[in-house]
C-alpha positions, 0 to 999 in steps of 0.5 A: 830336452825339447825336441821339435818335430815338424808334422805336415798339416793340410794345405802344405803348411808346416807346424813345429810342435815341442815334445818332451821325452822322458826316459828310463835307462838301465845303467848296466845294459844302457837299454831303455826301460820305459819312456813318455812322450809329452807335449810342452813340458813334463810334470811329476806325474809323467816322471811317476808314470815312467817309474811305474812302467819300469816297476810294473812291466807288461806281462809276457805275450802268449806267443813268446817262448820260455827264453824271453822270461825274466829268470 
């Protein structure tokens, strides 16, 4: 699905750019696990990077408490 977003340019001109959203959704909680925003079209590499983000999430931050940890 291509979603055009308008972004402002100098001189008051406006341009429409095409972006592609690639999302990974959790079926049970309906939450977004990972996403990619690419220009024009997505490739198999973009889909592979989304799957990588799902399987290898970022580590917990030091300021998060123990309740945020996945069991």
